[in-house]
C-alpha positions as CSV (number, residue, x, y, z in Angstrom):
1,M,0.0,0.0,0.0
2,A,1.3,3.4,-1.0
3,T,2.2,5.9,1.8
4,Y,3.2,9.0,0.0
5,V,1.4,11.4,-2.3
6,R,4.1,11.0,-5.0
7,E,3.1,7.3,-5.2
8,V,-0.5,7.9,-6.2
9,M,-0.5,11.3,-7.9
10,T,-0.9,11.9,-11.6
11,P,2.4,13.3,-12.7
12,A,2.6,16.1,-15.2
13,A,-0.8,17.6,-14.6
14,T,-2.3,19.6,-17.4
15,T,-1.4,23.3,-17.3
16,V,-2.4,26.5,-19.2
17,R,-0.7,29.8,-19.5
18,P,-2.2,32.6,-17.4
19,D,-3.0,34.6,-20.5
20,A,-4.7,31.6,-22.3
21,S,-8.4,32.2,-23.1
22,L,-11.2,30.3,-21.4
23,V,-12.0,28.7,-24.7
24,E,-8.4,27.3,-24.9
25,A,-8.8,25.9,-21.4
26,A,-12.2,24.4,-22.1
27,Q,-10.9,22.8,-25.4
28,L,-8.0,21.3,-23.5
29,M,-10.3,19.9,-20.8
30,R,-12.5,18.3,-23.4
31,A,-9.5,16.9,-25.3
32,Q,-8.1,15.3,-22.2
33,D,-11.4,14.5,-20.6
34,I,-10.6,16.4,-17.4
35,G,-12.5,18.9,-15.3
36,D,-9.7,21.3,-14.4
37,V,-6.4,22.7,-15.5
38,L,-3.6,24.3,-13.5
39,V,-2.7,27.9,-14.4
40,A,1.0,28.1,-14.3
41,R,4.0,30.1,-15.5
42,D,7.5,28.6,-15.7
43,G,6.6,25.7,-13.3
44,Q,5.1,28.0,-10.7
45,L,1.5,27.4,-9.8
46,L,-0.7,30.5,-10.1
47,G,-4.2,28.9,-9.7
48,V,-6.7,26.2,-10.5
49,L,-9.3,26.6,-13.2
50,T,-12.3,24.2,-13.2
51,D,-15.1,23.7,-15.7
52,R,-17.4,25.0,-13.0
53,D,-15.3,28.2,-12.7
54,I,-15.7,28.8,-16.4
55,A,-19.5,28.2,-16.2
56,L,-20.2,30.2,-13.1
57,R,-17.5,33.0,-13.1
58,A,-17.6,33.7,-16.8
59,V,-20.4,32.2,-19.0
60,A,-23.1,32.8,-16.4
61,D,-22.1,36.5,-16.4
62,G,-22.3,36.7,-20.2
63,V,-18.6,37.4,-20.7
64,D,-16.9,36.5,-24.0
65,P,-14.8,33.3,-23.2
66,L,-12.5,34.2,-26.0
67,S,-11.5,37.5,-24.5
68,V,-11.2,36.4,-20.8
69,T,-8.0,35.0,-19.5
70,C,-7.7,31.8,-17.4
71,Q,-5.9,33.8,-14.6
72,S,-8.8,36.2,-14.3
73,V,-11.3,33.4,-13.6
74,C,-9.2,30.8,-11.8
75,T,-9.0,30.2,-8.0
76,P,-5.7,31.9,-7.2
77,D,-3.2,30.5,-4.7
78,P,-4.8,27.1,-4.3
79,V,-4.1,24.7,-1.5
80,T,-1.3,22.3,-2.4
81,V,0.3,19.2,-1.0
82,D,3.9,18.2,-1.1
83,A,4.9,15.2,-3.1
84,E,6.6,13.8,0.0
85,A,3.6,14.2,2.3
86,E,1.8,11.1,3.5
87,I,-1.5,10.3,1.9
88,D,-3.3,11.0,5.2
89,A,-2.1,14.6,4.9
90,A,-3.7,15.0,1.5
91,V,-7.0,13.5,2.9
92,R,-6.9,16.0,5.7
93,L,-6.4,18.9,3.4
94,M,-9.2,17.8,1.1
95,R,-11.6,17.5,4.1
96,R,-10.5,20.8,5.6
97,Y,-10.8,22.8,2.4
98,A,-13.6,20.8,0.8
99,V,-11.7,20.1,-2.4
100,R,-11.5,17.0,-4.6
101,R,-8.1,17.7,-6.2
102,L,-4.8,19.0,-4.9
103,P,-1.9,20.3,-7.0
104,V,1.2,18.5,-5.9
105,V,4.5,20.4,-5.5
106,A,8.1,19.5,-4.8
107,D,10.6,22.1,-3.9
108,E,7.9,24.7,-4.7
109,R,7.6,23.5,-8.3
110,L,4.5,21.9,-9.7
111,T,4.9,18.2,-10.2
112,G,1.4,16.7,-10.5
113,M,-2.1,16.4,-9.2
114,V,-3.8,14.1,-6.7
115,S,-7.5,13.6,-6.7
116,I,-10.0,12.1,-4.3
117,G,-10.3,9.3,-6.8
118,D,-6.6,8.6,-6.6
119,L,-6.8,8.3,-2.8
120,A,-9.9,6.2,-3.0
121,R,-8.3,3.7,-5.4
122,E,-5.4,3.4,-3.0
123,R,-7.1,3.4,0.4
124,D,-10.4,1.6,-0.4
125,P,-10.1,-0.1,-3.8
126,H,-13.5,-1.7,-3.7
127,S,-15.4,1.5,-2.9
128,A,-17.9,2.9,-5.4
129,L,-15.7,6.0,-5.8
130,A,-12.6,3.9,-6.6
131,E,-14.5,1.8,-9.2
132,I,-15.9,5.0,-10.8
133,S,-12.4,6.5,-10.8
134,R,-11.0,3.4,-12.6
135,A,-13.7,3.3,-15.2
136,A,-13.1,4.7,-18.7
137,P,-15.2,7.8,-19.4
138,D,-18.0,7.5,-22.0
139,A,-17.1,8.8,-25.4
140,W,-18.7,12.1,-26.5
141,T,-19.7,12.7,-30.1
142,E,-21.5,15.5,-32.0
143,E,-24.8,13.6,-31.3
144,G,-24.2,13.3,-27.6
145,A,-22.9,10.8,-25.1
146,V,-22.2,7.3,-26.3
147,N,-23.6,4.6,-24.1
148,W,-26.0,7.0,-22.4
149,T,-29.5,5.9,-21.7
150,P,-32.1,8.3,-20.3
């Protein structure tokens, strides 16, 4: 069983430049089937931008997502966890700050991302969350979700 965050994290988390548009970030999220990107410059974490941030902080206000930068909408100075921290420390941070993902840093440089699903797969591999986290996402086409039944 893994003990340290570095053993369960996703290395090389997806990043965008601070001046990237929200459209660029959303296209990247779609292409990689992820719900957030890290806003970074030269390996330094500046913020976290989620699909929810785009919807609630930009689209809901009617702003043009082509003209708004990721840095202006992201959550700045997010809570992070050190790669050498024990998994329990990551769990405590997620609980305390009510977050599902934590950027992982080592020597103050961005090194990856750890999610609640990563921790569930490690600590309780037979839980529903662990099984969902292991499952491949449904494909999306122009017509809608594949394998979706109303």
